[in-house]
N, C-alpha and C positions, 0 to 999 in steps of 0.2 A: 543472742543471750545463751550462755552455757546451760546445759541441762542440770537441774538441781539433783544432787545425789542424796541417797538416804544417809543421814548422819545420826548423831546421838539422839536427835529428836524424833527419829523414825521416818517413815515414808512421807512424801509430800502430801499435805492435807487435801489437795485437789485429787490426787490419785486415790486416796482413801475414800473421799466423797463419791467419786464416780464408781469405785468398786462397790460401795454400799448401795448405790442406786441399782447397779447390775444385780446384786444379790437380792435386793427386795423385789425387783421386777421379776426375776427368775422364780422366786418363791411364790409370789402372787399368782403366777401362771402355773404353779405346781410342777415345775421342772427341777430335776436334780442337777447337781454340778456335772455329773456324768452326761446327762441328757444334753445340756448346753455344750459341753466339750465336744461330744460326738458331732453335733450339728455344725460346729465351726472348725472341726478337724484338729482338736487339741486333746490333751489329757485333762482329767478332772483336777489334777494338781495345779496345772497352769491356771485354770479357772479360779481355783482357790486363791492363788497368788494375786490374780486380778482383783478379786473381791476384797481381799485384805488391803490392797493398795501397795503391796510389796513389789509387784511388777506393774509397770505402766502398760496401758492398753494403747496400741497404735491406732491411728485414725481408721485405717483400713480394717483392722480387727474389730473396732467399735462398730463400724458399719455392718459387719457380719453379725455381731451380737444384736444390733438393732433389728435386723431382719428376723432373727430367731425369736427375740423378745417382743416383737411387734410394737416397737416404740421408736419415735423420731430421735435423731441424734441429740437434739437440744434437750430432750427429757433428762439426759444424764448430766447436764450442766446446770439445770434449773437450781438456783440457790447458791451458785458459786460466786456471784457478783460481790457479795460481802467479804469473801475470802481474798479478793484481789486488792482490798484496801490496805495501805501500809500498816503494819503492826497487827493485823488481824489474822489469827490462826484458828478461829473457832470453826466448828463443823455443824453449826446449828442449821436445822431445816425448818421451814415454815410448815404449819399444818395445812391440810387440804380442805378445810371447811369454808363455807361462804361467809361466815361471820368473823368474829374476832379470831385472829390467827395466833396460835400458840407456837412457841419455839420448842422443837423436839430434837433430841440427840439422835444421831444416825442409828445407834444401837436399838432404840425404841422401835424404829421402823423395820428392823430386820429380825425382831423376835418372832419365833414361829407362831405363837398364839395371836399376835397382832396381825400377822400376814394371813393366818387362817380366817380371822374375823373379817378382814378386808375382802378376801376371796369369797367368803360366804355372802357378805353384804352386796358385793358386785353382781351376784347371780339373782338377786331379788328383782323382779320385774316391776312391781308396783311402786310408783313414786311416793304414794301416800304412806305405804308401809315403810319405805326407806326413811321418810321424814320422821315417822313415829319412832323408829328404832334409834335414829340420831338424837331425837329429843330425849328419849329414855336414857340413852348413854350419857348425855350431858347432865341430866337430873341425877343420875346415879353417881357421876364423878363429883358433882357439887355436894351431894349428901355425904359421900365418902370423905371428902376434904373436911367437912364440918365434924364428922365423927372422930377423925384422927387428931383433931386439934385439942 
């Protein structure tokens, strides 16, 4: 099968999806593009292109990235199954909660404030406190929805 080129529709959605996952994982770990680039022997500009999906990440390069970002290879492909269905070009990601799962756009997961919140949350040791914070956030999002209606 020939390699799909970037056309008037932009980069391949899978490349964009994987790039977004690289970016969000890098940011969760508190690494800059330059930090990641140095670790894998590239320039930060190349990492930027990977994260935008304008340049494809080879499998061997993805393995290098996985080592630095401490994530298994399949982490970067979780959620791509829906993209492989005929006629589907959406980039929706499922939420990571145990309950009802929301559909999130990739941009939501790569916003700095969201990643800072995730980073801070992941450092909390107490499972009870984590549960309380999650319940509080859910209550706040529900009340926020009711106020803006």
